C-alpha positions in Angstrom: 15.8 81.7 -84.7 13.6 78.9 -83.4 12.1 76.4 -85.6 8.4 76.9 -86.6 5.8 75.5 -84.2 8.3 74.8 -81.5 6.7 75.9 -78.2 8.8 76.2 -75.1 7.3 76.3 -71.6 8.9 78.9 -69.3 8.3 79.2 -65.5 9.1 82.6 -64.0 9.5 82.3 -60.2 8.7 85.4 -58.1 8.8 85.7 -54.4 8.8 89.5 -53.7 7.3 92.7 -54.9 10.8 93.8 -56.1 11.7 90.7 -58.2 8.3 90.7 -59.9 8.8 94.3 -60.9 12.0 93.3 -62.6 10.8 90.1 -64.2 7.5 91.6 -65.5 9.1 93.5 -68.4 10.8 90.2 -69.6 7.5 88.3 -69.2 5.6 91.0 -71.1 8.0 90.8 -74.0 7.4 87.0 -74.4 3.7 86.8 -73.6 2.3 87.4 -77.1 4.8 85.2 -78.9 3.2 81.9 -79.7 6.6 80.2 -79.5 6.5 80.6 -75.7 4.1 79.3 -73.0 4.5 81.4 -69.9 3.9 80.1 -66.3 4.3 82.1 -63.1 5.1 80.4 -59.8 4.1 83.0 -57.1 5.4 82.4 -53.6 7.3 84.0 -50.7 6.3 87.5 -49.5 3.7 87.7 -52.2 1.5 85.3 -50.2 1.7 87.0 -46.9 -1.1 89.4 -45.8 1.5 91.1 -43.5 3.2 92.4 -46.6 0.1 93.4 -48.4 -0.7 90.0 -50.2 1.1 91.3 -53.3 0.2 88.1 -55.2 -2.8 90.2 -56.2 -0.5 92.5 -58.1 0.8 89.5 -60.1 -2.7 88.5 -60.9 -3.6 92.0 -62.0 -0.9 91.7 -64.7 -3.1 89.2 -66.4 -0.7 86.4 -67.1 -2.5 83.2 -68.0 -0.9 80.5 -66.0 -0.4 81.6 -62.4 0.3 79.1 -59.6 0.3 80.4 -56.0 2.2 78.5 -53.3 2.5 79.5 -49.6 6.1 78.6 -48.6 6.4 80.0 -45.1 4.8 81.2 -41.9 6.1 83.8 -39.5 8.2 81.5 -37.5 10.1 79.8 -40.4 13.8 80.3 -40.8 15.4 80.8 -44.2 16.5 77.1 -44.4 13.0 76.0 -43.6 11.5 78.4 -46.3 14.1 77.0 -48.8 13.1 73.4 -48.1 9.3 74.2 -48.4 9.9 76.1 -51.7 11.9 73.3 -53.2 9.2 70.8 -52.3 6.3 72.8 -53.7 8.2 73.9 -56.9 9.4 70.3 -57.5 5.9 69.0 -57.5 4.8 71.8 -59.8 7.5 71.3 -62.5 6.9 67.6 -62.5 3.3 68.4 -63.4 3.9 71.0 -66.2 7.3 69.9 -67.4 8.9 73.2 -68.3 11.8 73.8 -70.6 13.2 76.7 -68.6 13.0 78.1 -65.1 13.8 81.9 -64.7 14.8 83.2 -61.3 16.1 86.5 -60.1 18.6 87.8 -57.6 19.6 86.4 -54.3 16.5 85.3 -52.3 16.0 81.8 -51.0 13.1 81.3 -53.5 15.6 81.9 -56.3 18.0 79.3 -54.7 15.1 76.9 -54.6 14.2 77.5 -58.2 17.8 76.9 -59.4 18.2 73.8 -57.3 14.9 72.3 -58.6 16.0 73.0 -62.2 19.5 71.7 -61.8 18.4 68.5 -60.1 15.6 67.8 -62.6 17.6 68.5 -65.8 15.7 71.7 -66.6 17.5 74.8 -67.9 17.7 77.6 -65.3 18.1 81.2 -66.3 19.4 83.6 -63.6 18.7 87.3 -63.8 21.3 89.7 -62.2 23.8 87.2 -61.1 27.5 88.1 -60.6 26.9 91.0 -58.2 28.3 91.5 -54.7 26.9 92.7 -51.4 27.8 92.5 -47.7 25.5 89.8 -46.4 24.3 86.2 -46.8 22.5 87.4 -49.9 25.9 87.3 -51.8 26.4 83.6 -50.8 22.9 82.8 -52.1 23.4 84.8 -55.3 26.6 83.0 -56.2 25.1 79.6 -55.3 22.2 80.4 -57.6 24.6 81.3 -60.4 26.5 78.0 -60.0 23.2 76.0 -60.2 22.1 78.0 -63.3 22.8 77.3 -66.9 22.4 80.7 -68.5 23.1 84.1 -67.0 21.4 87.5 -67.8 23.6 90.1 -66.1 23.4 93.8 -65.6 26.9 94.9 -66.6 30.4 94.0 -67.6 31.6 93.7 -63.9 29.0 91.1 -63.2 30.0 89.1 -66.2 33.6 89.2 -65.2 32.7 87.8 -61.8 30.7 84.9 -63.3 33.6 84.0 -65.5 35.9 84.0 -62.4 33.4 81.6 -60.9 34.1 79.2 -63.8 31.1 79.9 -65.9 31.3 79.6 -69.7 31.6 83.0 -71.4 29.0 82.2 -74.0 26.4 81.5 -71.4 26.8 85.0 -69.8 24.8 87.7 -71.5 24.8 91.4 -70.6 21.2 92.7 -70.9 21.3 95.4 -68.3 18.9 95.6 -65.3 15.2 94.9 -66.3 13.9 97.5 -63.9 15.6 100.2 -66.1 13.1 99.2 -68.8 10.3 100.3 -66.4 12.2 103.3 -65.1 12.7 104.6 -68.6 9.2 103.9 -69.8 6.5 106.6 -70.4 3.9 104.5 -68.6 4.9 105.2 -65.0 2.1 106.8 -63.0 2.4 110.5 -62.1 3.4 111.5 -58.6 -0.1 112.9 -58.2 -1.6 109.4 -59.0 0.8 107.8 -56.4 -0.2 110.3 -53.7 -3.9 109.7 -54.4 -3.5 106.0 -54.4 -1.6 105.8 -51.1 -3.3 108.7 -49.4 -0.5 111.3 -48.7 -0.1 114.9 -49.8 3.5 115.8 -48.8 4.9 118.4 -51.2 8.4 117.1 -50.3 9.3 113.7 -48.7 12.1 111.2 -48.4 12.0 107.4 -48.3 13.1 105.0 -45.5 13.7 101.4 -46.4 15.8 99.3 -43.9 16.2 95.5 -44.0 17.6 93.2 -41.4 21.2 91.9 -42.0 21.0 88.3 -41.1 24.7 88.1 -40.1 24.4 91.1 -37.7 21.3 90.2 -35.6 23.0 91.1 -32.4 23.3 94.8 -33.5 19.9 95.1 -35.2 17.9 96.5 -32.1 20.4 99.3 -31.6 20.7 100.0 -35.3 17.0 100.5 -36.0 16.5 102.4 -32.8 19.2 104.9 -33.8 17.8 105.2 -37.3 14.2 105.8 -36.1 15.6 108.4 -33.6 17.3 110.3 -36.4 14.3 110.1 -38.7 12.1 111.6 -36.0 14.7 114.2 -35.1 15.0 115.4 -38.7 11.4 116.6 -38.7 11.2 115.8 -42.4 8.4 114.0 -44.2 9.0 110.3 -44.8 7.4 107.4 -46.7 8.5 104.2 -44.8 8.2 100.8 -46.5 8.3 97.6 -44.6 11.6 95.5 -44.7 11.7 92.1 -46.4 10.8 89.1 -44.4 14.3 87.9 -43.3 15.0 87.0 -39.7 14.9 90.2 -37.7 12.0 91.9 -39.5 9.8 92.0 -36.4 12.5 93.9 -34.5 12.4 96.6 -37.2 8.6 96.6 -37.3 8.4 96.9 -33.5 10.6 100.0 -33.6 8.5 101.5 -36.4 5.5 101.6 -34.0 7.1 104.7 -32.6 6.3 106.4 -36.0 2.6 105.6 -35.8 0.5 108.7 -35.5 3.2 111.1 -36.7 1.7 113.4 -39.3 4.9 113.7 -41.2 5.4 109.9 -41.6 3.4 107.3 -43.6 4.2 103.6 -43.3 3.2 101.0 -45.9 3.8 97.2 -45.9 4.5 97.3 -49.7 4.1 99.3 -52.8 3.3 98.5 -56.4 6.6 98.5 -58.3 5.8 101.2 -60.8 4.3 103.4 -58.1 7.4 102.9 -56.0 9.6 104.0 -58.9 7.6 107.2 -59.3 7.8 107.7 -55.6 11.6 107.3 -55.7 12.0 109.5 -58.7 10.4 112.4 -56.9 11.9 111.9 -53.5 14.4 114.3 -51.8 16.5 111.3 -50.9 16.3 107.7 -49.8 17.8 106.4 -46.6 18.4 102.8 -45.4 20.1 99.8 -46.8 17.9 98.7 -49.7 19.4 98.0 -53.1 17.0 100.7 -54.4 19.4 103.3 -52.8 22.4 102.1 -54.7 20.8 100.9 -58.0 17.5 102.7 -58.8 18.1 106.0 -57.0 21.3 106.8 -58.9 19.5 106.2 -62.2 17.1 108.9 -61.3 19.8 111.1 -59.7 18.2 110.9 -56.3 20.7 111.2 -53.4 20.9 108.1 -51.2 22.1 107.5 -47.7 23.3 103.9 -47.5 23.5 102.7 -43.9 25.7 99.9 -42.7 27.1 96.9 -44.4 24.2 95.3 -46.4 25.2 96.9 -49.7 29.0 96.6 -49.2 30.9 96.4 -52.5 27.8 97.0 -54.7 28.4 99.2 -57.7 28.2 102.8 -56.4 28.5 106.4 -57.5 29.0 109.8 -55.8 25.3 110.3 -55.3 25.4 107.5 -52.6 26.6 108.4 -49.1 28.0 105.3 -47.3 27.4 105.9 -43.6 28.0 103.9 -40.5 24.9 103.5 -38.3 25.9 106.0 -35.7 23.8 108.9 -34.5 26.0 111.8 -35.4 27.0 110.4 -38.8 23.4 109.8 -39.8 22.4 113.4 -38.8 25.3 114.8 -40.9 24.4 112.6 -43.8 20.7 113.8 -43.8 21.9 117.4 -43.9 24.1 116.7 -46.9 21.5 114.6 -48.7 18.9 117.4 -48.3 21.1 119.8 -50.4 22.9 117.4 -52.7 22.4 118.2 -56.4 20.6 115.5 -58.5 22.9 113.8 -61.0 21.7 110.8 -62.9 24.1 107.8 -63.5 23.7 105.0 -66.0 25.1 101.9 -64.4 22.8 99.1 -65.4 21.9 99.5 -69.1 19.8 101.8 -71.2 16.3 100.2 -70.8 16.2 97.5 -73.5 16.8 94.4 -71.3 13.6 92.9 -72.4 14.5 93.0 -76.1 17.9 91.5 -75.5 16.4 88.8 -73.3 13.8 88.0 -76.1 16.4 87.8 -78.8 18.5 85.3 -76.8 15.5 83.1 -76.2 14.4 83.2 -79.8 17.7 81.8 -81.0 17.4 78.0 -81.3 20.9 77.6 -80.0 19.7 78.7 -76.6 17.5 75.6 -76.3 20.4 73.4 -77.1 22.4 74.4 -74.0 23.3 71.3 -72.1 22.1 70.9 -68.6 25.4 69.1 -67.6 27.6 72.1 -66.7 31.4 72.2 -66.7 33.7 74.3 -64.7 36.0 76.4 -66.9 39.5 76.8 -65.5 41.2 80.0 -66.5 44.8 81.2 -65.8 45.1 84.5 -63.9 
């Protein structure tokens, strides 16, 4: 365990509604321990009114040291957002001098956090590295892993990939996915609370979440038009949540205008993480290309229609229907998903990620990890 009176400053970097939901359980586990001083760097989609200005949700969590930074405007490309985030975070860490920066996943904000840490000799911890997908997100995720010093992964498969990338085995810790902590908790709001808060009263509904694939921009217009056509044709009730802010988002949002005024469809820029989990838990199915369809939905046993290539090669199970974005195939998939039995799958831990994370950080050996990394060669 750590030596008495040794306080470590930790910066958690959050850029989206989704990564904050996952990081929050880890942050909550540390917040009342006097050995740790928590800081939260809030940026990315959190700071955009278009997506609901979700930095307010971070503030409502009542963490003491919150720093908000606007890292983009609507015309910025991903590389421009990256450079802005690096600049702002670099100034911030030079001011507070943290011992550890914690980042999550595969967004450019995470890449910025890992780069700033690596270039300033600050330990970087990466949550949920070692996973695969079908887009530029995978490149970013692996780059973040190579810039990070310690890895908190969801399962054995992710650990194996990081070892293949030349990471030291003793720096890779399987803690499960932190959102399972929240999914398994008894503090989620009821579905009645969610319906009251967001103003809908459907007895049954499905969820649509579709994000742009940055490497398939030429196809996006036709893809989202086909998806919206099929959603309308199905006649079902849907809760539609805005895509993330990658290039191409405006194409999706323009197509969603066709859904305005339909009584069976409600559209929201964002949703509080715990409320979204309850929404998902009680849905008939989820359709789109969000990771929620291949990660969170199976945990609840909710059928998922995974459209296109964005989640290629992610861990999947038989409750997930992988479907090409073609009209007839989507129609058939909706009919199947409507009647698929619910079967829960445990793929990303049992809900104690926060405790495992805490135990690792409480061990004094963690803080002796060298910031100079080495590549570990291994024979096949």
